[in-house]
C-alpha positions in Angstrom: -97.9 -126.2 -41.5 -101.3 -125.5 -43.2 -102.7 -124.1 -40.0 -99.6 -122.0 -39.4 -99.8 -120.6 -42.9 -103.5 -119.5 -42.4 -102.6 -117.9 -39.0 -99.7 -116.0 -40.5 -101.9 -114.8 -43.4 -104.7 -113.7 -41.0 -102.2 -111.7 -39.0 -100.9 -110.0 -42.1 -104.4 -109.1 -43.3 -105.4 -107.7 -39.9 -102.3 -105.6 -39.7 -102.9 -104.2 -43.1 -106.5 -103.3 -42.2 -105.5 -101.6 -39.0 -102.8 -99.6 -40.9 -105.3 -98.4 -43.5 -107.8 -97.5 -40.8 -105.3 -95.5 -38.8 -103.9 -93.5 -41.7 -107.2 -93.0 -43.6 -108.0 -89.2 -44.0 -111.1 -87.9 -42.1 -114.2 -87.1 -44.2 -114.1 -83.7 -45.8 -115.7 -81.1 -43.4 -118.1 -78.5 -44.7 -116.0 -75.2 -45.0 -118.7 -73.0 -43.6 -121.6 -72.9 -41.2 -125.0 -71.5 -42.0 -127.1 -69.0 -40.0 -130.5 -67.5 -40.6 -130.9 -63.8 -40.8 -133.7 -62.5 -38.4 -135.5 -59.4 -37.6 -134.1 -57.9 -34.4 -132.4 -55.1 -32.6 -128.7 -54.3 -32.1 -127.4 -51.8 -29.5 -124.8 -51.3 -26.8 -124.5 -49.3 -23.7 -121.8 -49.0 -21.0 -122.3 -48.2 -17.3 -120.5 -45.1 -16.0 -120.1 -43.1 -12.8 -120.1 -39.4 -13.1 -119.1 -36.6 -10.7 -121.2 -33.4 -10.4 -119.4 -30.3 -9.3 -121.3 -27.1 -8.6 -119.7 -23.7 -8.2 -120.9 -22.4 -4.8 -120.8 -18.7 -3.8 -121.6 -17.5 -0.2 -124.4 -14.9 -0.6 -125.7 -14.1 2.9 -124.7 -14.4 6.5 -127.0 -15.3 9.5 -127.6 -12.3 11.7 -129.6 -13.9 14.5 -128.5 -15.6 17.7 -130.1 -18.8 19.1 -130.9 -22.3 18.0 -131.9 -23.3 14.5 -135.4 -24.7 15.0 -136.3 -25.6 11.5 -134.9 -25.7 7.9 -137.4 -24.7 5.2 -135.3 -24.5 2.1 -135.0 -27.7 0.3 -131.4 -28.4 -0.6 -130.3 -26.6 -3.9 -133.9 -25.6 -4.6 -134.9 -22.6 -6.7 -135.7 -19.9 -4.0 -138.1 -17.1 -4.7 -138.7 -13.7 -3.2 -140.2 -13.9 0.3 -139.5 -17.6 0.8 -138.6 -18.9 4.2 -135.1 -20.3 4.6 -134.8 -21.4 8.2 -135.9 -20.4 11.7 -134.0 -19.4 14.8 -135.8 -19.8 18.1 -138.9 -20.3 16.0 -138.4 -16.9 14.3 -138.5 -17.4 10.5 -135.8 -16.0 8.2 -136.9 -15.1 4.7 -135.0 -14.1 1.6 -135.5 -11.2 -0.8 -133.6 -9.7 -3.8 -131.3 -6.9 -3.3 -127.6 -5.8 -3.5 -127.6 -4.1 -0.1 -127.1 -6.7 2.7 -129.4 -6.7 5.7 -127.7 -4.6 8.4 -130.4 -3.0 10.6 -134.0 -3.2 11.8 -136.5 -1.8 9.3 -139.5 0.2 10.5 -141.7 3.1 9.6 -139.9 6.4 9.0 -136.7 4.9 7.6 -135.3 5.4 4.1 -132.7 3.7 2.0 -131.9 1.0 -0.5 -132.7 -1.8 2.0 -136.1 -0.2 2.5 -136.6 -0.3 -1.3 -135.6 -3.9 -1.4 -138.1 -4.8 1.3 -140.8 -2.8 -0.6 -139.9 -4.7 -3.8 -140.5 -8.1 -1.9 -143.9 -6.9 -0.7 -144.8 -5.8 -4.2 -143.9 -9.1 -5.7 -145.9 -10.8 -3.0 -148.9 -8.6 -4.0 -149.1 -6.7 -0.7 -147.7 -3.3 -1.8 -149.5 -1.7 -4.7 -147.3 1.5 -5.0 -143.9 1.5 -6.6 -140.9 0.9 -4.3 -139.4 4.3 -3.4 -137.1 3.6 -0.5 -139.4 5.4 2.0 -140.9 3.4 4.8 -144.3 5.0 5.1 -147.8 4.0 6.3 -148.5 2.0 3.1 -145.3 0.0 3.5 -146.2 -0.7 7.1 -149.7 -1.8 6.2 -148.4 -4.0 3.4 -145.8 -5.6 5.7 -148.4 -6.4 8.3 -150.5 -8.2 5.7 -147.5 -10.2 4.6 -146.6 -11.1 8.2 -150.1 -12.4 8.9 -150.1 -14.4 5.7 -146.8 -16.1 6.9 -148.3 -16.9 10.3 -146.1 -14.3 12.1 -146.9 -11.5 14.5 -148.0 -8.5 12.5 -145.6 -5.9 14.0 -145.2 -3.8 10.8 -141.5 -3.9 11.3 -138.6 -6.2 10.4 -135.9 -7.1 12.9 -132.4 -7.2 11.6 -131.7 -10.6 10.1 -135.3 -11.7 9.7 -135.0 -10.9 6.0 -131.7 -11.7 4.2 -131.0 -10.1 0.8 -129.3 -11.9 -2.1 -128.4 -10.3 -5.5 -131.0 -12.0 -7.7 -134.1 -14.1 -7.3 -135.2 -16.7 -8.2 -131.9 -18.4 -7.7 -130.7 -21.9 -6.8 -129.8 -21.5 -3.2 -128.6 -23.9 -0.5 -127.9 -23.5 3.2 -124.4 -23.7 4.6 -125.0 -27.0 6.4 -121.8 -26.6 8.5 -123.5 -23.7 10.2 -127.3 -23.9 9.6 -128.9 -27.3 10.5 -131.6 -28.1 13.0 -130.3 -27.9 16.5 -127.2 -25.8 15.6 -126.3 -22.9 17.9 -125.9 -19.6 16.1 -123.9 -16.7 17.4 -124.5 -14.4 14.5 -122.4 -13.5 11.4 -122.0 -17.1 10.3 -122.2 -17.9 6.5 -125.7 -19.1 6.1 -126.8 -19.1 2.4 -124.8 -20.1 -0.7 -125.8 -19.8 -4.3 -125.1 -22.5 -6.8 -123.8 -21.8 -10.2 -126.4 -21.9 -12.9 -124.7 -24.9 -14.5 -122.5 -27.6 -12.9 -119.6 -29.5 -14.4 -120.3 -33.2 -15.0 -117.4 -35.5 -15.7 -117.1 -39.3 -15.9 -114.0 -41.3 -15.6 -113.4 -43.8 -18.4 -111.3 -46.9 -18.8 -108.9 -47.1 -21.7 -111.2 -49.6 -23.5 -114.3 -47.5 -22.9 -112.5 -44.3 -23.9 -111.7 -46.0 -27.3 -115.4 -46.8 -27.8 -116.9 -43.5 -26.8 -117.5 -40.8 -29.4 -118.3 -37.1 -28.9 -121.9 -36.6 -29.2 -122.9 -40.0 -27.8 -126.1 -40.0 -25.8 -125.8 -40.4 -22.1 -128.2 -40.8 -19.2 -127.6 -40.1 -15.5 -129.7 -40.9 -12.5 -129.6 -39.8 -8.8 -132.1 -39.3 -6.0 -135.0 -40.8 -8.0 -134.5 -38.5 -11.0 -133.0 -39.1 -14.4 -131.7 -36.7 -17.1 -130.3 -37.1 -20.5 -127.4 -35.5 -22.3 -124.5 -36.1 -24.6 -120.7 -36.6 -24.4 -119.5 -33.1 -25.1 -115.8 -34.0 -25.1 -113.2 -36.6 -24.0 -109.7 -36.2 -22.7 -106.9 -38.8 -22.5 -104.6 -39.1 -19.5 -101.0 -40.1 -19.6 -101.9 -43.6 -18.4 -104.3 -44.1 -21.3 -107.4 -43.7 -19.2 -109.5 -40.6 -19.6 -112.6 -38.7 -18.8 -115.7 -37.5 -20.6 -117.4 -34.1 -20.0 -121.2 -34.6 -20.1 -123.8 -32.0 -20.9 -126.4 -30.9 -23.4 -126.0 -30.4 -27.1 -126.5 -26.7 -26.7 -123.4 -26.4 -24.6 -124.9 -26.4 -21.1 -124.4 -29.1 -18.6 -128.0 -29.9 -17.7 -130.3 -27.2 -19.2 -133.9 -27.5 -18.1 -133.0 -30.6 -16.0 -130.7 -28.7 -13.7 -133.3 -28.5 -10.9 -133.2 -32.4 -10.8 -129.4 -32.6 -10.6 -128.1 -33.1 -7.0 -125.8 -30.5 -5.5 -125.8 -31.1 -1.8 -122.1 -31.5 -1.6 -119.1 -29.9 -3.4 -118.9 -33.1 -5.4 -121.7 -35.6 -5.9 -121.4 -39.1 -7.5 -124.2 -40.2 -9.8 -124.8 -43.4 -11.8 -125.5 -43.5 -15.5 -124.8 -45.1 -18.9 -123.5 -44.0 -22.2 -124.8 -45.3 -25.5 -121.9 -46.8 -27.6 -124.2 -48.1 -30.3 -127.7 -46.7 -30.6 -130.5 -49.3 -30.7 -131.2 -50.1 -34.3 -133.9 -52.3 -35.7 -133.7 -54.3 -38.9 -132.3 -57.6 -40.4 -129.7 -59.0 -38.0 -126.9 -61.4 -39.1 -123.7 -62.5 -37.4 -120.8 -60.2 -38.1 -118.8 -63.3 -39.2 -121.3 -63.6 -42.1 -120.3 -60.3 -43.7 -117.5 -60.3 -46.2 -115.8 -57.5 -48.1 -114.5 -56.9 -51.6 -112.9 -53.5 -51.9 -115.5 -51.1 -50.6 -118.4 -53.5 -51.1 -119.8 -55.4 -48.2 -121.8 -58.6 -48.9 -123.1 -61.9 -47.6 -123.2 -65.3 -49.2 -126.4 -67.2 -49.1 -126.6 -71.0 -48.5 -126.6 -71.6 -52.3 -123.4 -69.6 -52.8 -124.8 -66.4 -54.2 -123.6 -63.0 -53.1 -125.8 -60.2 -51.8 -124.5 -56.6 -51.3 -125.4 -55.2 -47.9 -125.0 -52.0 -45.9 -124.1 -52.2 -42.3 -126.4 -50.0 -40.2 -125.2 -50.9 -36.7 -123.0 -53.6 -35.2 -122.3 -54.7 -31.6 -121.6 -57.9 -29.6 -120.9 -60.0 -32.7 -124.1 -59.0 -34.6 -124.9 -56.5 -37.2 -128.1 -54.9 -38.6 -127.8 -54.8 -42.4 -129.8 -53.4 -45.3 -130.0 -55.3 -48.5 -131.4 -58.7 -47.5 -134.6 -59.9 -45.9 -135.1 -61.8 -42.7 -135.2 -65.6 -43.1 -132.3 -65.7 -45.6 -129.7 -68.4 -44.7 -126.2 -67.0 -44.9 -122.8 -68.6 -44.8 -120.4 -68.1 -42.0 -116.9 -68.9 -43.0 -113.4 -67.6 -42.4 -112.6 -68.1 -46.1 -113.1 -64.6 -47.6 -113.1 -66.1 -51.1 -116.2 -68.3 -50.3 
């Protein structure tokens, strides 16, 4: 009986200990974590794809027959008076400024606005010293021979129809009509040959709904294509019915590419380029976790490890971090979901 009594008492004590152990409350957890403010940089960018559209206007037709043997005009390059565009059966075709299209051979004894345009080209090239008067005389013939020799051509002193094409203004951003003028193409005459690009393209980027909500007008953007980069801003944004939208990119002065336009591709009616838009500009300063920042009315503050409040101003925030003014790096700040802490 004595042994049975001790066994029963032991079982009772063991059960009591196990019950107390199972229901005992866990130790009190610290209500906050602590992080150290550090000197750093906060910023955020997003990748975009933009579409460049140039307005294109046909400005000159080819007047020669034969095979295109070379293409001298770089695509969408700024063309200047007297510049070679392409060659047909090894005969170069040049460009000059003028409102009267090329329509006949030009030689000594002729008069007219097309003669004046040819004289203006020779004057710009430095071969004709007299003012253009529309009269093809000996001085014009001599100047033309000098220019032809400088171009490596036979010095005939005359210009065959179609060897010089006239466009309204130069310099201008010109491109060849690649459907008709490319090396090896056969020309019958009267094909569209030269197109002029608008002085400014339209550049648009498609935006997802999330990105559209983050982008602000005036945000900095950078685009890149064909080894060149150019910068701009988001000029405006538009929202579609499905919540997605697009941004119109350009310069702060209202143009699309300004001085960078010569580097913007325009070989097709629409060109895709890569880039990025700055959602939060890179900002240096004291960086803390956003979770460490509390608010009381309009005041923003952090709580240090000892429980003291410090008013701060948020200079930038992104990706869960913020640059703040009001505290120094190395301060240990509390991170807690308890706003009263």
